[in-house]
Phi, psi and omega in degrees: 000127177261132182240145186239162182307142179265133178297148178293159180301132180085351186281143179277143189201152164292177169307127176267154187212148166255129189261145182222127180221125187237135173258126174266115185301319185294334177270349179068034180281151175217077186294143184276107182299315181297318182295320185292316180290330176296319169302317176297314175303320183288341169278000179084012180271158180242126169297115177258339176201146183235113179252131180235166180175180186222144175214166178284324179202155178298145180273143199287339191260314188237006183072306179259166177283168182304313174311309181291323180292331175288318183298319172296321177297319178290323172299321179298318187291327190278324181259348177051057184279167174278334176206163171254132183239124179261135178280044183203163178268126186258155172282157170302327181285313176300320182290326178288313177303318179295319187289328177295310185285323179281337184052045182206150177297141184238134178231144179257179181297324178296316179300321182289319182289332180287324178298322178294314184299313183300330179279332188273329186311131185235324183271159180305324179289312186303317177297315176308308183304319184286322179299313179303310177301319178286335177282330170293322181293310187298324189296339179264359185233030179285092183230351178249165178267086183274081184292352172294335177294345175288350178276346171292169178303130188110237178076228189298132179089356183257346183284141175270160183303134176069010183277135176276161179312313173313313184285329174300301183303323179296317180288321176302316182294323172306305180305312181291321170309309179306315179303307181300314178302324176295321177296308180291332169306311175305302180308316180296330176297312186300315178298319178303318180290323179296318177299318183289331173291327177293321175293326170300322181276359179057034179263119178290148178253138181236126185251128179267126170228168181165166172302143183297144183072028171277349177104031184294312181292324173300315181290325178301314178296320179294322186284326187249355180058042177259178172239039178297139182305130176219137187207157171282065183211159173292137176057039175297330174251133175244306186290131182291142173226137184247141178214145178258137180231146191257133178255182176297159176059042174066018180268150178227149169215151171269122182260130176239125180266125180243171183293143175291144178269165181202159177297138174069037183298122181308135184302326179306318183291320179296321180290315185288324184267010187305318181298312173298315185288349178296337170301334174279319183289333185264002183288150173271340174204136184260126163265112188263105184273134185234140175276103185292340183273351189275135179287342177258024182299326181287322173298315177300326177303306183297324179297315178300312180299331184279332175289314184298324175294317185298331183273359175087014184253020186291342180269351184285133179307136185228139172235123182285133178248105185268102184273165174068041182282350176292337171290328176270349182067042179247162180264151173302138175201164179243132174260133182256143177254208183289149183070016181070026185275114174310129179242333186211138177236127182256121180206184177228112173294328186289321182257352175086353182297128179085000187296318183300342182292328181293320175302315183297319183287317178306315180299309184290329179288324181255020181300329187286001172272359180248128175265125176236115179176203186251142174241140167239116189250130175288157185311322184296346185258029181296338171287323173297320173302324182285325177296317181298319176295322179298336180265007175060032184269347185277127176262323183211151178227130167227171180253142172274172188294332184253035177075015180284153167275113175266110191240136173257115188227161174218116181203152183299145179292337177295315179295318183300306181307317183290323172302318182286332181288330179295337176258010182060037185245162169232155191304317184303311180302340175272335185254004180282000000 
C-alpha cells in the first residue's frame, strides 16, 4: 500500500481518494497504473493512498479478499478520503458491501468515467447523453435515499399510496430516461439530416479517432484553424465537432473530431454516445491518431480498433497518424503500403511539423472525386465555357482548327456532371 501526504487542516484541496487496483491472474490482467491515476486526476480528485494487489478471481461479496479489504479500511482510516475508487467495475452488491466495511463512499471505474464525462460535456446533446448514461448506471444502484431526484420532473405529489422511497426513485429515473431518449431522438434526426445533406453534396467525411489524450483535438485545430478545447488530460473533448477543410484541386472534406476511446469503455457510455459515434461509422475514412511516444501505443491501438469493430466500422479505410514525433526527435514521413496506398503518417500536431502531409494524403485518397483532363467544346457551348471559368476549373485554354475551345480542367465530378446536365450533355462527347 502506497500512502501520500495528507493535507494540513484548512488547506484547500479537491476531493481526496484512496485508489484500489487489483490484477486477476485468471484473466491474465496487467492493469495500467498510470492511466488509472490519470483518470482520477482528470476527475479532479487527489490520490491519498494507492492499494494494489493480485487475486486469482474476484470475490463475489467484496470483490477483494478479506485481508485486502482490511488493508483498504486502514488506508481509509489513515487518510480520511472522500471516496474509495476501484479501477474495476463493481456489482451493486459489492459496492454496497464495501461501503459498509470501509464506512466511506465507494466508486467503480464506470462511475469514475461517468463523473469525468459529466464535467466535460459542454453542448446540450452532450449533457443529455452523459445524464442518460449516469441514470442507467444509477438505476442498478438504488440503495440510498436520493432525494435530489425529486427536483426532476415529478417529485412531490407524484408518489403513489404505499410507495417506498426506493420505488419512487426508480420511477423518477424511468421517467427521466424516457424524457432524455425523446430529446436525443430529435437530435439524432437532425444529425441524420446533416449526414444526408453531406452525402447529397458528395463531400466525404473523415473521422478522427484514437485513445484518449492521443492529441486528436490538437490535430483537429491544426487542420481546421479552430479553437476546440484541447488539454493534456483524459477526455478533454466530448462533444463531436465537424469542420470543412479545403484541399488541393477544389477538393473538400468534412473532418469530425470525436470522443476519445479507452480500455473498458462503459457500456452505458457506448449506448448513450452511439449517435455521436455514428460519425465514425458513417465516415469515408478514419484517421487513427496514436501517441507515438507512449510505450503502450500498440496496446492502445488494439483497444481503439476493438471499439471501432464494435461500432461496425471495421471495414472503413484507416490511416494511422503517429502523433507527437517531437518527443521522439523524429522527422515527419509517410509510410506506404501495397499499391502505394498511404498507411501511416508521422507528424507532430503540437508543432505543426508534417501537418501538410495529411492534406496531400487526403487529396490523393479522394482524387477519384476530381476530373482532371481535356475538354473539347464547340463554339456553341460558350456558356458552358464561362461556367467552367466561374468554377475556377480551367487550367489552360487553347483554340482548335474549327474554333473549338480546348480546355485543360480540374473540377469535382459532381459539379461537372451538374453543369453538363444543364446542357443535356455527357462527358464522353466532350472528351472524345
